[in-house]
C-alpha positions as CSV (number, residue, x, y, z in Angstrom):
1,Q,-54.5,104.4,210.4
2,V,-52.9,103.5,213.8
3,K,-51.4,106.2,216.0
4,L,-49.0,105.5,218.8
5,V,-48.0,107.9,221.5
6,E,-45.2,107.0,223.9
7,S,-44.5,108.6,227.2
8,G,-42.6,108.0,230.4
9,G,-39.0,108.4,229.3
10,G,-36.5,110.5,231.2
11,L,-33.2,110.6,233.1
12,V,-32.7,108.0,235.9
13,Q,-29.7,106.9,237.9
14,P,-28.3,103.4,237.5
15,G,-30.4,100.9,239.5
16,G,-33.5,103.1,239.1
17,S,-36.8,102.4,237.4
18,L,-39.0,103.9,234.7
19,R,-42.3,102.9,233.2
20,L,-42.9,103.6,229.5
21,S,-46.4,103.8,228.1
22,C,-47.6,103.5,224.5
23,A,-51.2,104.6,223.9
24,A,-52.7,103.4,220.7
25,S,-55.6,104.7,218.7
26,G,-57.2,103.5,215.5
27,S,-57.0,99.8,216.3
28,A,-57.1,97.5,219.3
29,V,-53.8,96.4,220.8
30,R,-55.3,93.2,222.2
31,F,-55.7,91.7,218.8
32,N,-52.2,92.6,217.6
33,T,-48.6,92.0,218.5
34,M,-47.2,95.0,220.2
35,S,-43.4,95.5,220.7
36,W,-40.9,97.8,222.3
37,Y,-37.7,98.5,220.4
38,R,-34.7,100.7,221.3
39,Q,-32.0,102.4,219.4
40,A,-28.8,103.7,221.0
41,P,-26.6,106.3,219.2
42,G,-24.6,104.5,216.5
43,S,-26.4,101.3,216.9
44,Q,-29.2,99.4,215.1
45,R,-32.7,99.4,216.4
46,E,-33.2,96.3,218.5
47,L,-36.2,94.4,219.9
48,V,-36.6,94.7,223.6
49,A,-39.9,93.0,224.3
50,S,-43.1,91.9,222.6
51,I,-46.6,90.8,223.6
52,T,-48.8,88.9,221.3
53,G,-52.6,89.0,221.0
54,P,-53.1,86.0,223.4
55,G,-50.7,87.7,225.9
56,I,-47.5,85.8,225.3
57,T,-44.5,87.9,226.1
58,I,-40.9,87.6,224.9
59,Y,-37.8,89.5,226.0
60,A,-34.3,90.2,224.8
61,D,-31.8,88.4,226.8
62,S,-30.3,91.7,227.9
63,V,-33.4,92.8,229.7
64,K,-34.9,89.4,231.0
65,G,-35.6,89.6,234.7
66,R,-35.4,93.4,234.7
67,F,-38.1,94.6,232.2
68,T,-41.8,93.6,232.1
69,M,-44.1,94.3,229.2
70,S,-47.9,94.5,229.9
71,R,-51.1,95.6,228.3
72,D,-54.3,97.3,229.5
73,N,-57.0,96.5,227.0
74,A,-59.5,99.0,228.4
75,K,-57.0,101.8,227.9
76,N,-55.7,100.4,224.6
77,T,-52.2,100.9,226.0
78,V,-49.1,98.8,226.5
79,Y,-46.4,99.4,229.1
80,L,-42.8,98.6,229.6
81,Q,-41.7,98.5,233.3
82,M,-38.0,98.9,233.5
83,N,-36.2,98.1,236.7
84,S,-32.6,97.9,237.7
85,L,-31.7,100.1,234.9
86,K,-28.1,100.2,233.6
87,P,-26.2,102.8,231.6
88,E,-26.3,100.5,228.6
89,D,-30.1,100.7,228.6
90,T,-29.7,104.3,227.4
91,A,-31.5,104.7,224.1
92,V,-34.6,106.0,222.3
93,Y,-37.4,103.5,223.0
94,Y,-40.0,103.0,220.3
95,C,-43.4,101.3,220.4
96,K,-44.4,99.2,217.4
97,F,-47.9,98.0,216.5
98,G,-48.2,94.9,214.4
99,V,-45.6,92.8,212.6
100,L,-45.8,93.0,208.8
101,N,-48.1,95.9,208.4
102,S,-46.7,97.9,211.2
103,Y,-46.8,101.3,212.8
104,W,-44.3,103.1,214.9
105,G,-44.5,105.7,217.6
106,Q,-42.3,108.8,217.7
107,G,-40.0,107.4,220.4
108,T,-39.1,108.4,224.0
109,Q,-35.6,109.0,225.3
110,V,-34.4,107.0,228.2
111,T,-31.1,108.0,229.8
112,V,-29.5,106.1,232.6
113,S,-26.6,108.0,234.1
114,S,-25.3,109.1,237.5
């Protein structure tokens, strides 16, 4: 059983930054694909970024150049550094472990507003 605990969400002004964390227990993140998704009210959940076991990262076009996903193997934690935040980034952000046999965190709210 894999458990994921997200943190780091909050309220930030447009142009600001936040760093989300996802701490995993029960399995090693470095051997699995880890992903960040987000879901805004009335919208489907969408992929934001992923990092594979070998460390390859992919990003949604909407966040390229602004968001960076990284991993700390020693802490068994993945991060999402979000810069130049926009109101349209407002959503609940979820961490996902794995691809087919996957686990989800509880989500953390990110609100970008002045």
